[in-house]
Backbone as a printed PyTorch tensor [residue, N CA C, xyz], in Angstrom:
tensor([[[  6.2040, -34.2590,  41.9500],
         [  4.9520, -34.8750,  41.5530],
         [  4.0330, -33.8460,  40.8930]],

        [[  3.9080, -32.6850,  41.5350],
         [  3.0350, -31.6490,  41.0040],
         [  3.5770, -31.1500,  39.6500]],

        [[  4.8940, -31.0300,  39.5160],
         [  5.5190, -30.6120,  38.2680],
         [  5.1830, -31.6080,  37.1530]],

        [[  5.1980, -32.8770,  37.4540],
         [  4.8840, -33.9330,  36.4910],
         [  3.4320, -33.8110,  36.0220]],

        [[  2.4950, -33.5430,  36.9230],
         [  1.0870, -33.3800,  36.5570],
         [  0.8810, -32.1470,  35.6850]],

        [[  1.5660, -31.0650,  36.0010],
         [  1.4570, -29.8450,  35.1980],
         [  1.9800, -30.1090,  33.7870]],

        [[  3.0820, -30.8240,  33.6780],
         [  3.6580, -31.1600,  32.3830],
         [  2.6800, -32.0090,  31.5530]],

        [[  2.0590, -32.9840,  32.1640],
         [  1.0770, -33.8320,  31.4710],
         [ -0.1200, -32.9990,  31.0360]],

        [[ -0.5730, -32.0970,  31.8920],
         [ -1.7120, -31.2400,  31.5770],
         [ -1.3860, -30.3400,  30.3770]],

        [[ -0.1960, -29.7570,  30.3580],
         [  0.2050, -28.8870,  29.2490],
         [  0.2840, -29.6840,  27.9490]],

        [[  0.8410, -30.8740,  28.0000],
         [  0.9120, -31.7200,  26.8040],
         [ -0.4910, -32.0680,  26.3140]],

        [[ -1.3890, -32.3520,  27.2360],
         [ -2.7740, -32.6660,  26.8850],
         [ -3.4380, -31.4720,  26.1860]],

        [[ -3.2790, -30.2790,  26.7460],
         [ -3.8790, -29.0740,  26.1610],
         [ -3.2920, -28.8010,  24.7770]],

        [[ -1.9860, -28.9070,  24.6440],
         [ -1.3510, -28.6870,  23.3420],
         [ -1.8210, -29.7070,  22.3100]],

        [[ -2.0060, -30.9390,  22.7380],
         [ -2.5180, -31.9760,  21.8340],
         [ -3.9210, -31.6250,  21.3580]],

        [[ -4.7730, -31.1640,  22.2630],
         [ -6.1320, -30.7620,  21.8760],
         [ -6.1080, -29.5990,  20.8920]],

        [[ -5.2830, -28.6120,  21.1650],
         [ -5.1840, -27.4560,  20.2720],
         [ -4.6890, -27.8970,  18.8990]],

        [[ -3.6610, -28.7290,  18.8590],
         [ -3.1260, -29.2170,  17.5940],
         [ -4.1710, -30.0310,  16.8400]],

        [[ -4.8870, -30.8870,  17.5310],
         [ -5.9100, -31.7180,  16.9020],
         [ -7.0140, -30.8530,  16.3060]],

        [[ -7.4840, -29.8420,  17.0640],
         [ -8.5300, -28.9510,  16.5590],
         [ -8.0540, -28.1910,  15.3300]],

        [[ -6.8010, -27.7600,  15.3380],
         [ -6.2500, -27.0620,  14.1770],
         [ -6.2010, -27.9490,  12.9540]],

        [[ -5.7830, -29.1840,  13.1330],
         [ -5.7320, -30.1380,  12.0180],
         [ -7.1320, -30.4520,  11.5180]],

        [[ -8.0590, -30.6010,  12.4250],
         [ -9.4490, -30.8820,  12.0680],
         [-10.0210, -29.7400,  11.2390]],

        [[ -9.7650, -28.5080,  11.6490],
         [-10.2740, -27.3470,  10.9200],
         [ -9.6610, -27.2690,   9.5290]],

        [[ -8.3790, -27.5560,   9.4200],
         [ -7.7280, -27.5270,   8.1170],
         [ -8.2910, -28.5920,   7.1890]],

        [[ -8.6420, -29.7290,   7.7150],
         [ -9.1480, -30.8280,   6.9080],
         [-10.5150, -30.5820,   6.3170]],

        [[-11.2560, -29.6150,   6.8370],
         [-12.6040, -29.3600,   6.3370],
         [-12.6150, -28.4580,   5.1150]],

        [[-11.5070, -27.8040,   4.7940],
         [-11.4490, -26.9230,   3.6370],
         [-11.1510, -27.7180,   2.3790]],

        [[-11.1290, -27.0200,   1.2590],
         [-10.7770, -27.6490,   0.0030],
         [ -9.2680, -27.7810,  -0.0760]],

        [[ -8.8050, -28.9560,  -0.3850],
         [ -7.3690, -29.1880,  -0.4940],
         [ -6.8280, -28.5210,  -1.7490]],

        [[ -5.6120, -28.0380,  -1.6580],
         [ -4.9620, -27.5030,  -2.8460],
         [ -4.8570, -28.6270,  -3.8560]],

        [[ -5.2530, -28.3590,  -5.0760],
         [ -5.2320, -29.3950,  -6.0910],
         [ -6.5020, -30.2280,  -6.1290]],

        [[ -7.4230, -29.9950,  -5.1930],
         [ -8.6920, -30.7190,  -5.2030],
         [ -9.6410, -30.1300,  -6.2380]],

        [[-10.6860, -30.8620,  -6.5650],
         [-11.6880, -30.3860,  -7.5200],
         [-12.5040, -29.2700,  -6.8900]],

        [[-12.7110, -28.1940,  -7.6520],
         [-13.5060, -27.0510,  -7.2000],
         [-14.5940, -26.7820,  -8.2260]],

        [[-15.8190, -26.5040,  -7.7820],
         [-16.9030, -26.2280,  -8.7310],
         [-16.5880, -25.0160,  -9.6110]],

        [[-17.0120, -25.0860, -10.8570],
         [-16.8880, -23.9450, -11.7690],
         [-18.1540, -23.1160, -11.5970]],

        [[-18.0400, -21.8810, -11.1050],
         [-19.2380, -21.0930, -10.8060],
         [-20.0190, -20.6560, -12.0420]],

        [[-19.3450, -20.4430, -13.1660],
         [-20.0260, -19.9590, -14.3690],
         [-19.6560, -20.8450, -15.5510]],

        [[-20.5180, -21.8150, -15.8480],
         [-20.2270, -22.7380, -16.9520],
         [-20.5080, -22.1080, -18.3160]],

        [[-21.0060, -20.8580, -18.3240],
         [-21.1780, -20.1470, -19.5960],
         [-19.9570, -19.2910, -19.9250]],

        [[-18.9440, -19.3170, -19.0660],
         [-17.6950, -18.6020, -19.3260],
         [-17.1390, -19.0870, -20.6670]],

        [[-16.7110, -18.1670, -21.5320],
         [-16.2310, -18.5700, -22.8650],
         [-15.1230, -19.6290, -22.8480]],

        [[-14.2260, -19.5770, -21.8780],
         [-13.1660, -20.5900, -21.7910],
         [-13.7580, -21.9690, -21.5210]],

        [[-14.7070, -22.0470, -20.5960],
         [-15.3370, -23.3310, -20.2490],
         [-16.1140, -23.8710, -21.4480]],

        [[-16.8460, -22.9980, -22.1340],
         [-17.5970, -23.4130, -23.3260],
         [-16.6320, -23.9150, -24.3990]],

        [[-15.5230, -23.2120, -24.5910],
         [-14.5260, -23.6200, -25.5810],
         [-13.9500, -24.9970, -25.2560]],

        [[-13.6980, -25.2440, -23.9780],
         [-13.1690, -26.5480, -23.5600],
         [-14.2210, -27.6400, -23.7750]],

        [[-15.4830, -27.3320, -23.5090],
         [-16.5600, -28.2840, -23.7720],
         [-16.6610, -28.6310, -25.2500]],

        [[-16.5930, -27.6100, -26.1010],
         [-16.6260, -27.8410, -27.5560],
         [-15.4250, -28.6790, -27.9950]],

        [[-14.2590, -28.3600, -27.4460],
         [-13.0500, -29.1210, -27.7620],
         [-13.2460, -30.5980, -27.4260]],

        [[-13.8220, -30.8750, -26.2510],
         [-14.0220, -32.2640, -25.8220],
         [-14.8980, -33.0230, -26.8170]],

        [[-15.9880, -32.4060, -27.2340],
         [-16.8990, -33.0620, -28.1830],
         [-16.2070, -33.2480, -29.5340]],

        [[-15.5220, -32.2150, -30.0140],
         [-14.8250, -32.3170, -31.3060],
         [-13.7640, -33.4180, -31.2970]],

        [[-12.9790, -33.4880, -30.2180],
         [-11.9470, -34.5280, -30.1150],
         [-12.5640, -35.9180, -30.0560]],

        [[-13.6470, -36.0520, -29.2950],
         [-14.3420, -37.3470, -29.2260],
         [-14.8320, -37.7520, -30.6140]],

        [[-15.4270, -36.7980, -31.3300],
         [-15.9370, -37.0970, -32.6670],
         [-14.8130, -37.5350, -33.6110]],

        [[-13.6690, -36.8480, -33.5560],
         [-12.5320, -37.2030, -34.4280],
         [-12.0210, -38.6090, -34.1330]],

        [[-11.8490, -38.9150, -32.8540],
         [-11.2750, -40.2050, -32.4600],
         [-12.2250, -41.3730, -32.6890]],

        [[-13.5290, -41.1110, -32.6540],
         [-14.5110, -42.1950, -32.7270],
         [-15.3800, -42.1360, -33.9790]],

        [[-15.0340, -41.2690, -34.9110],
         [-15.8260, -41.0900, -36.1320],
         [-17.3000, -40.9070, -35.7870]],

        [[-17.5520, -40.0770, -34.7790],
         [-18.9150, -39.8160, -34.3090],
         [-19.3860, -38.4630, -34.8430]],

        [[-20.6580, -38.1840, -34.6220],
         [-21.2330, -36.9220, -35.1150],
         [-22.0020, -36.1950, -34.0130]],

        [[-21.4580, -36.2230, -32.8020],
         [-22.0990, -35.4900, -31.7130],
         [-21.9560, -33.9950, -31.9680]],

        [[-22.9910, -33.2430, -31.6190],
         [-22.9580, -31.7870, -31.7560],
         [-23.0550, -31.1620, -30.3710]],

        [[-22.0780, -30.3300, -30.0420],
         [-22.0540, -29.6420, -28.7500],
         [-23.2880, -28.7570, -28.6110]],

        [[-23.9150, -28.8210, -27.4340],
         [-25.0590, -27.9430, -27.1270],
         [-24.6760, -26.9460, -26.0500]],

        [[-24.2510, -27.4610, -24.8580],
         [-23.8160, -26.5680, -23.7820],
         [-23.1630, -27.3700, -22.6640]],

        [[-22.4490, -26.6510, -21.7910],
         [-21.8750, -27.2520, -20.5890],
         [-22.9140, -27.1070, -19.4860]],

        [[-23.2770, -28.2250, -18.8610],
         [-24.2880, -28.2100, -17.8010],
         [-23.6890, -27.9120, -16.4310]],

        [[-22.5370, -28.5010, -16.1570],
         [-21.8690, -28.2920, -14.8660],
         [-20.4060, -28.6630, -15.0330]],

        [[-19.6120, -28.2750, -14.0460],
         [-18.2040, -28.6090, -14.1500],
         [-17.4180, -28.3160, -12.8930]],

        [[-16.2470, -28.9280, -12.8630],
         [-15.2860, -28.7190, -11.7850],
         [-13.9230, -28.5270, -12.4320]],

        [[-13.0610, -27.8200, -11.7320],
         [-11.6940, -27.6570, -12.2190],
         [-10.7220, -28.0490, -11.1210]],

        [[ -9.5330, -28.4340, -11.5430],
         [ -8.5030, -28.8840, -10.6160],
         [ -7.1510, -28.3980, -11.1260]],

        [[ -6.4100, -27.7470, -10.2330],
         [ -5.0750, -27.2870, -10.6010],
         [ -4.1330, -28.4840, -10.6300]],

        [[ -3.5040, -28.6830, -11.7680],
         [ -2.4710, -29.7160, -11.9380],
         [ -1.3070, -29.0060, -12.6310]],

        [[ -0.5620, -29.6790, -13.4580],
         [  0.4280, -28.9950, -14.2940],
         [ -0.3680, -28.3650, -15.4290]],

        [[ -1.0510, -27.2940, -15.1090],
         [ -2.0530, -26.6830, -15.9680],
         [ -3.3710, -26.7600, -15.2200]],

        [[ -4.4280, -27.1550, -15.9120],
         [ -5.7430, -27.2480, -15.2830],
         [ -6.5020, -28.4280, -15.8790]],

        [[ -7.1260, -29.2220, -15.0150],
         [ -8.0490, -30.2650, -15.4610],
         [ -9.4610, -29.7210, -15.3400]],

        [[-10.2810, -30.0260, -16.3280],
         [-11.6930, -29.6610, -16.3050],
         [-12.5100, -30.9350, -16.3980]],

        [[-13.4270, -31.1110, -15.4700],
         [-14.3480, -32.2440, -15.4500],
         [-15.7240, -31.6600, -15.7480]],

        [[-16.2130, -31.8580, -16.9700],
         [-17.4280, -31.1840, -17.4270],
         [-18.5330, -32.1720, -17.7650]],

        [[-19.7460, -31.8240, -17.3870],
         [-20.9320, -32.5290, -17.8670],
         [-21.4560, -31.7090, -19.0350]],

        [[-21.5210, -32.3560, -20.1940],
         [-21.8030, -31.6530, -21.4460],
         [-23.0730, -32.2060, -22.0810]],

        [[-23.9310, -31.2950, -22.5500],
         [-25.1260, -31.6870, -23.2960],
         [-24.7780, -31.6600, -24.7830]],

        [[-25.1240, -32.7510, -25.4820],
         [-24.8760, -32.8420, -26.9220],
         [-26.1560, -33.2870, -27.6230]],

        [[-26.1510, -33.1470, -28.9380],
         [-27.2390, -33.6640, -29.7650],
         [-26.6360, -34.7150, -30.6810]],

        [[-27.3180, -35.8570, -30.7710],
         [-26.8670, -36.9430, -31.6340],
         [-28.0680, -37.4610, -32.4050]],

        [[-28.1610, -37.0740, -33.6730],
         [-29.2650, -37.5280, -34.5040],
         [-30.6260, -37.1470, -33.9410]],

        [[-30.7480, -35.9820, -33.3800],
         [-32.0130, -35.5320, -32.8140],
         [-32.1910, -35.8590, -31.3430]],

        [[-31.3860, -36.7620, -30.8030],
         [-31.4550, -37.0930, -29.3760],
         [-30.5660, -36.1480, -28.5760]],

        [[-31.0900, -35.6610, -27.4570],
         [-30.2940, -34.8370, -26.5500],
         [-29.7270, -35.7580, -25.4810]],

        [[-28.3940, -35.7900, -25.3730],
         [-27.7010, -36.6900, -24.4500],
         [-26.6790, -35.9100, -23.6280]],

        [[-26.3330, -36.4610, -22.4730],
         [-25.3170, -35.8540, -21.6150],
         [-24.1090, -36.7790, -21.5000]],

        [[-22.9330, -36.1890, -21.5430],
         [-21.6710, -36.9070, -21.4070],
         [-20.8140, -36.2160, -20.3520]],

        [[-19.8510, -36.9540, -19.8230],
         [-18.8790, -36.3810, -18.8840],
         [-17.5070, -36.4550, -19.5400]],

        [[-16.8600, -35.3020, -19.6260],
         [-15.5410, -35.2220, -20.2480],
         [-14.5360, -34.6410, -19.2660]],

        [[-13.3130, -35.1500, -19.3330],
         [-12.2010, -34.5640, -18.5850],
         [-11.1850, -34.0810, -19.6170]],

        [[-10.8300, -32.8040, -19.4890],
         [ -9.8780, -32.1840, -20.4130],
         [ -8.7310, -31.5910, -19.6080]],

        [[ -7.5220, -31.8490, -20.0540],
         [ -6.3180, -31.2770, -19.4480],
         [ -5.8990, -30.0970, -20.3120]],

        [[ -5.7900, -28.9290, -19.6960],
         [ -5.4920, -27.6990, -20.4240],
         [ -4.2600, -27.0240, -19.8340]],

        [[ -3.3400, -26.6160, -20.7140],
         [ -2.1640, -25.8260, -20.3180],
         [ -2.1950, -24.5540, -21.1630]],

        [[ -2.9190, -23.5330, -20.7140],
         [ -3.1330, -22.3580, -21.5580],
         [ -1.8510, -21.6390, -21.9780]],

        [[ -0.8580, -21.5590, -21.1260],
         [  0.3850, -20.8680, -21.4700],
         [  1.1780, -21.5750, -22.5580]],

        [[  0.9300, -22.8690, -22.7170],
         [  1.6730, -23.6610, -23.7000],
         [  0.8190, -24.0280, -24.9090]],

        [[ -0.3900, -23.5200, -24.9500],
         [ -1.3370, -23.8460, -26.0270],
         [ -1.4670, -25.3560, -26.1970]],

        [[ -1.6720, -26.0340, -25.0690],
         [ -1.8020, -27.4920, -25.0410],
         [ -3.1580, -27.8390, -24.4460]],

        [[ -3.8720, -28.7210, -25.0920],
         [ -5.1630, -29.1860, -24.5930],
         [ -5.3150, -30.6470, -25.0070]],

        [[ -5.7440, -31.5000, -24.0410],
         [ -5.8690, -32.9300, -24.3270],
         [ -7.1500, -33.4700, -23.7080]],

        [[ -7.8800, -34.2600, -24.4910],
         [ -9.0520, -34.9630, -23.9770],
         [ -8.5650, -36.1880, -23.2170]],

        [[ -8.8470, -36.2250, -21.9220],
         [ -8.4040, -37.3260, -21.0650],
         [ -9.4320, -38.4470, -21.0780]],

        [[-10.7050, -38.0870, -20.9620],
         [-11.7640, -39.1040, -21.0120],
         [-13.0630, -38.4710, -21.4860]],

        [[-13.9230, -39.3150, -22.0430],
         [-15.2300, -38.8820, -22.5410],
         [-16.1710, -40.0570, -22.3350]],

        [[-17.0650, -39.9350, -21.3610],
         [-17.9180, -41.0660, -20.9830],
         [-19.3900, -40.7040, -21.1060]],

        [[-20.1490, -41.7010, -21.5010],
         [-21.5860, -41.4960, -21.5850],
         [-22.1560, -42.2730, -22.7390]],

        [[-23.4320, -42.0450, -23.0070],
         [-24.2680, -41.0530, -22.3220],
         [-24.5550, -41.4500, -20.8740]],

        [[-24.7690, -40.4260, -20.0660],
         [-25.0760, -40.6600, -18.6540],
         [-26.5540, -40.4210, -18.4070]]])
């Protein structure tokens, strides 16, 4: 009887330890999750922002002019996804758009996934 209680107690303690470990792991950023871009003035980020506006203009016969990247997040995929909030000028109006760009720097591949706004 006492052996049975000790066994149940050990299983209970191990369950608590396992649960706490899983809980702690769940609070971090998941691999492949979106992570804030700390410096949106980084030349690569600015280049990707300009690319997004240029591609949008080509596809939609628009005349938006890139101003700057306001904020952004990146996500590791087969390459890197960039989710950027971009300030543009359109006929004197300053507007903000959100663009997602898929970039594979080693393969010289870049694709505009979405361009939404103005927001």
